[in-house]
Structures are given as C-alpha cells and as structure tokens.
N, CA and C of each residue as an Amber inpcrd file, in Angstrom:
protein
   300
  49.7630000 110.6410000  19.7690000  50.1630000 110.8320000  18.3920000
  51.5800000 111.3880000  18.2660000  52.0010000 112.1770000  19.2240000
  53.3320000 112.7530000  19.1520000  54.4180000 111.6910000  19.2940000
  54.1330000 110.6330000  20.0160000  55.1250000 109.5820000  20.2050000
  55.4390000 108.9020000  18.8800000  54.4390000 108.5970000  18.0830000
  54.6800000 107.9290000  16.8020000  55.4330000 108.8250000  15.8340000
  55.1980000 110.1360000  15.8720000  55.9590000 111.0440000  15.0100000
  57.4250000 111.0600000  15.4150000  57.6970000 111.0560000  16.6950000
  59.0730000 111.0670000  17.1710000  59.7830000 109.7720000  16.7970000
  59.0890000 108.6490000  16.9220000  59.6850000 107.3740000  16.5400000
  59.9590000 107.3240000  15.0400000  59.0540000 107.8250000  14.2540000
  59.2500000 107.8560000  12.8070000  60.3990000 108.7550000  12.4020000
  60.5420000 109.8740000  13.0880000  61.6370000 110.7870000  12.7900000
  62.9670000 110.1320000  13.1380000  63.0420000 109.4600000  14.2590000
  64.2760000 108.7840000  14.6560000  64.6710000 107.7130000  13.6620000
  63.6970000 106.9610000  13.1830000  63.9760000 105.9120000  12.2030000
  64.4510000 106.5150000  10.8850000  63.8480000 107.6170000  10.4700000
  64.2580000 108.2840000   9.2320000  65.6920000 108.7870000   9.3370000
  66.0430000 109.3760000  10.4760000  67.4150000 109.8440000  10.6690000
  68.3950000 108.6780000  10.6460000  68.0160000 107.5710000  11.2490000
  68.8540000 106.3840000  11.2510000  69.0780000 105.8770000   9.8260000
  68.0410000 105.8510000   9.0270000  68.1530000 105.3860000   7.6360000
  69.0680000 106.3100000   6.8400000  68.9490000 107.6090000   7.0570000
  69.8140000 108.5650000   6.3530000  71.2720000 108.3540000   6.7340000
  71.5380000 108.1420000   8.0150000  72.9160000 107.9200000   8.4620000
  73.4660000 106.6230000   7.8650000  72.6800000 105.5720000   7.8710000
  73.1130000 104.3000000   7.2950000  73.3860000 104.4560000   5.7960000
  72.5460000 105.2060000   5.1000000  72.7540000 105.4340000   3.6650000
  74.0490000 106.2010000   3.4140000  74.3320000 107.2140000   4.2120000
  75.5750000 107.9790000   4.0470000  76.8060000 107.1150000   4.3140000
  76.7360000 106.2910000   5.3390000  77.8530000 105.3910000   5.6310000
  78.0380000 104.3920000   4.4900000  76.9340000 103.8930000   3.9470000
  77.0180000 102.9410000   2.8320000  77.6570000 103.5730000   1.6060000
  77.2530000 104.7820000   1.2760000  77.8170000 105.4650000   0.1020000
  79.3060000 105.7180000   0.3030000  79.6910000 106.1390000   1.4960000
  81.1110000 106.3870000   1.7360000  81.9060000 105.0850000   1.7120000
  81.3370000 103.9940000   2.2170000  82.0200000 102.7010000   2.1740000
  82.2060000 102.2250000   0.7380000  81.2260000 102.4470000  -0.0980000
  81.3420000 102.0760000  -1.5170000  82.4470000 102.8910000  -2.1790000
  82.5100000 104.1780000  -1.8550000  83.5620000 105.0270000  -2.4150000
  84.9520000 104.5940000  -1.9850000  85.1090000 104.2860000  -0.7170000
  86.4130000 103.8360000  -0.2120000  86.7820000 102.5000000  -0.8360000
  85.8340000 101.5940000  -0.9160000  86.1170000 100.2860000  -1.5000000
  86.4580000 100.4040000  -2.9830000  85.8470000 101.3520000  -3.6870000
  86.1630000 101.4950000  -5.1100000  87.5960000 101.9660000  -5.3100000
  88.1340000 102.7430000  -4.3630000  89.5190000 103.1940000  -4.4890000
  90.5140000 102.1920000  -3.9180000  90.1390000 101.4710000  -2.8670000
  91.0760000 100.5780000  -2.2050000  90.6650000  99.1140000  -2.2890000
  89.7020000  98.7790000  -3.1300000  89.1890000  97.4130000  -3.2170000
  90.2270000  96.4000000  -3.6300000  91.0550000  96.7430000  -4.5980000
  92.0740000  95.8220000  -5.0760000  93.0980000  95.5620000  -3.9800000
  93.4600000  96.5890000  -3.2480000  94.4010000  96.4350000  -2.1450000
  93.8200000  95.5210000  -1.0740000  92.5580000  95.7320000  -0.7430000
  91.9090000  94.9110000   0.2890000  91.8340000  93.4580000  -0.1570000
  91.4640000  93.2190000  -1.4150000  91.3890000  91.8430000  -1.9180000
  92.7480000  91.1560000  -1.8490000  93.8250000  91.8790000  -2.2240000
  95.1540000  91.2860000  -2.1770000  95.6010000  91.0100000  -0.7410000
  95.2570000  91.8820000   0.1830000  95.6180000  91.6500000   1.5770000
  94.8780000  90.4520000   2.1490000  93.6020000  90.3170000   1.8260000
  92.8290000  89.1670000   2.2950000  93.3740000  87.8800000   1.6650000
  93.7640000  87.9370000   0.4000000  94.3410000  86.7590000  -0.2580000
  95.6480000  86.3610000   0.4230000  96.4670000  87.3520000   0.7690000
  97.7170000  87.0530000   1.4710000  97.4670000  86.4680000   2.8490000
  96.4870000  87.0150000   3.5490000  96.1470000  86.5090000   4.8750000
  95.6580000  85.0640000   4.8050000  94.8020000  84.7790000   3.8460000
  94.2780000  83.4150000   3.7330000  95.3710000  82.4340000   3.3100000
  96.3050000  82.8790000   2.4680000  97.4050000  81.9970000   2.0720000
  98.3110000  81.6970000   3.2700000  98.6060000  82.7100000   4.0630000
  99.4380000  82.4950000   5.2480000  98.7490000  81.5840000   6.2580000
  97.4360000  81.7560000   6.4200000  96.7110000  80.9040000   7.3580000
  96.6730000  79.4600000   6.8730000  96.7590000  79.2580000   5.5580000
  96.7680000  77.9160000   4.9930000  98.1700000  77.3120000   4.9850000
  99.1510000  78.0800000   5.4710000 100.5190000  77.5700000   5.5380000
 101.2950000  77.7400000   4.2490000 100.8110000  78.5630000   3.3450000
 101.4980000  78.7890000   2.0710000 102.2180000  80.1280000   2.0990000
 103.1480000  80.2830000   1.1800000 103.8750000  81.5440000   1.0660000
 102.9750000  82.5900000   0.4200000 102.8860000  83.7560000   1.0360000
 101.9960000  84.8110000   0.5390000 102.7800000  86.0300000   0.0830000
 104.0490000  85.8670000  -0.2520000 104.8540000  87.0290000  -0.6390000
 104.3360000  87.6720000  -1.9250000 103.7960000  86.8830000  -2.8480000
 103.2560000  87.4570000  -4.0930000 102.0260000  88.3080000  -3.8020000
 101.1460000  87.8350000  -2.9250000  99.9520000  88.6050000  -2.5760000
 100.3270000  89.8790000  -1.8210000 101.3270000  89.7990000  -0.9560000
 101.7690000  90.9780000  -0.2160000 102.3420000  92.0090000  -1.1740000
 103.1300000  91.5640000  -2.1420000 103.6870000  92.4700000  -3.1490000
 102.5770000  93.1010000  -3.9720000 101.5810000  92.2980000  -4.3610000
 100.4430000  92.8270000  -5.1220000  99.6680000  93.8540000  -4.3070000
  99.5110000  93.6030000  -3.0120000  98.8050000  94.5550000  -2.1530000
  99.5620000  95.8670000  -2.0570000 100.8950000  95.7990000  -1.9530000
 101.7040000  97.0100000  -1.8900000 101.6280000  97.7910000  -3.2030000
 101.6480000  97.0810000  -4.3160000 101.5280000  97.7350000  -5.6210000
 100.1670000  98.3980000  -5.7790000  99.1120000  97.6850000  -5.3680000
  97.7660000  98.2430000  -5.4610000  97.5990000  99.4500000  -4.5600000
  98.2060000  99.4050000  -3.3750000  98.1280000 100.5400000  -2.4580000
  98.8290000 101.7600000  -3.0530000  99.9530000 101.5420000  -3.7200000
 100.6530000 102.6530000  -4.3750000  99.8270000 103.2580000  -5.4930000
  99.1760000 102.3950000  -6.2810000  98.3310000 102.8920000  -7.3680000
  97.1210000 103.6420000  -6.8130000  96.5400000 103.1360000  -5.7340000
  95.3940000 103.8070000  -5.1210000  95.8040000 105.1560000  -4.5380000
  97.0060000 105.2230000  -3.9810000  97.5090000 106.4810000  -3.4320000
  97.6800000 107.5150000  -4.5370000  98.1930000 107.0760000  -5.6760000
  98.3620000 107.9850000  -6.8150000  97.0130000 108.5240000  -7.2860000
  96.0270000 107.6460000  -7.3930000  94.6980000 108.0640000  -7.8300000
  94.0470000 108.9780000  -6.7940000  94.2580000 108.6650000  -5.5040000
  93.6380000 109.4640000  -4.4420000  94.1930000 110.8810000  -4.3940000
  95.4080000 111.0850000  -4.8820000  96.0030000 112.4180000  -4.8670000
  95.4820000 113.3130000  -5.9870000  94.7440000 112.7570000  -6.9350000
  94.1610000 113.5450000  -8.0150000  92.8190000 114.1250000  -7.5720000
  92.4650000 115.2420000  -8.1730000  91.1790000 115.8670000  -7.8670000
  90.1170000 115.3350000  -8.8190000  89.0210000 114.8500000  -8.2460000
  87.8960000 114.3500000  -9.0240000  86.6390000 115.0780000  -8.5880000
  85.7400000 115.2880000  -9.5460000  84.4360000 115.8440000  -9.2280000
  83.3860000 114.8290000  -9.6660000  82.1380000 115.1960000  -9.6020000
  81.0890000 114.2460000  -9.9630000  81.1710000 113.8070000 -11.4230000
  81.7070000 114.6530000 -12.2740000  81.8210000 114.2990000 -13.6850000
  82.9580000 113.3360000 -13.9780000  84.0060000 113.3400000 -13.1470000
  85.1750000 112.4960000 -13.4050000  85.4130000 111.4560000 -12.3190000
  84.4890000 111.3000000 -11.3890000  84.6700000 110.3290000 -10.3080000
  84.8060000 108.9160000 -10.8490000  84.0040000 108.5650000 -11.8450000
  84.0360000 107.2250000 -12.4240000  85.4070000 106.9210000 -13.0110000
  86.0320000 107.9150000 -13.6050000  87.3740000 107.7380000 -14.1640000
  88.3700000 107.3820000 -13.0640000  88.2890000 108.0700000 -11.9280000
  89.1830000 107.7810000 -10.8170000  88.9400000 106.4110000 -10.2220000
  87.6950000 106.0370000 -10.0660000  87.3660000 104.7280000  -9.4990000
  87.8230000 103.6170000 -10.4270000  87.6350000 103.7890000 -11.7240000
  88.0490000 102.7580000 -12.6720000  89.5620000 102.6300000 -12.7410000
  90.2830000 103.7410000 -12.7410000  91.7300000 103.6480000 -12.8380000
  92.3180000 103.0470000 -11.5680000  91.7030000 103.2830000 -10.4340000
  92.1730000 102.6860000  -9.1820000  91.9150000 101.1880000  -9.1600000
  90.7960000 100.7650000  -9.7360000  90.4320000  99.3480000  -9.7410000
  91.0860000  98.5910000 -10.8860000  91.9020000  99.2580000 -11.6700000
  92.5680000  98.5840000 -12.7690000  91.7640000  98.5900000 -14.0500000
  90.7010000  99.3860000 -14.1110000  89.8740000  99.4670000 -15.3100000
  90.4590000 100.4290000 -16.3230000  89.6710000 100.7150000 -17.3360000
  90.1520000 101.5720000 -18.4070000  89.9600000 103.0430000 -18.1180000
  89.1220000 103.3830000 -17.1640000  88.8850000 104.7860000 -16.8400000
  87.9050000 105.4570000 -17.7710000  87.1510000 104.6780000 -18.5350000
  86.1750000 105.2390000 -19.4460000  84.9680000 105.7820000 -18.7150000
  84.0880000 106.4230000 -19.4550000  82.9100000 107.0230000 -18.8140000
  81.6430000 106.2900000 -19.2070000  81.6880000 104.9540000 -19.1500000
  80.5140000 104.1670000 -19.4790000  79.5050000 104.1550000 -18.3600000
  78.4420000 103.4160000 -18.5440000  77.3960000 103.3680000 -17.5440000
  77.7290000 102.5060000 -16.3510000  78.6040000 101.5020000 -16.5280000
  78.9510000 100.6120000 -15.4170000  80.0220000 101.2170000 -14.5470000
  80.1970000 100.6240000 -13.3810000  81.1940000 101.1660000 -12.4580000
  82.5840000 100.7090000 -12.8420000  82.7350000  99.5320000 -13.4550000
  84.0450000  99.0400000 -13.8520000  84.8690000  98.5340000 -12.6900000
  84.2890000  98.4780000 -11.5050000  85.0130000  98.0240000 -10.3240000
  84.8640000  96.5200000 -10.2340000  85.9740000  95.8170000  -9.9790000
  85.9570000  94.3740000  -9.8730000  85.2630000  93.9160000  -8.6280000
C-alpha cells in the first residue's frame, strides 16, 4: 500500500509543477506575445525569400512597449491592465484577458 501512496504523491507534485510552469508561460506570453508573433512572422517571411524588415521593425517596437510595461509595478488587481496594454489592448478591467 505504501508504494501506491508514493506514486500518487509523485504524480501530484508533477501536476503542480506543470501547472506552475503553465501559469508562468501564460504570463510571459501575455507580456511578450506580440513581440513573439512579429518575430515568427519575420522568420517565416525570410524563409519564404521575402523581405521581413517590416516584421523586424514591428518586433522591435513591440519589445520596447513590452519593456515599458514590464517596468511598471502590477499586483493582482491591476495585472489585467498591464497584460492588455502590453498586448495592444485598451487596458480595461473587463472579464476577458484582451490578449490577442
């Protein structure tokens, strides 16, 4: 019986770690999502043999905006405002995330 308890405990710890990593990944993506999308767009344009200077410029602009938002202090009450302003949203406090 002790073996099954140990296996269950290990699985529970694994699920908790995966959940924490998922939440942190969502938070990072909400602040840097626009930058990542622009970088991937530039990469795909270059791989297709097209000029990607517009996407690179957009990625640099998005990174600057994300840096500005990241330097502000947010708490649980104002986190949505920071995520929305970084993603180009209005920064309102509605029920949706507002992230593209």
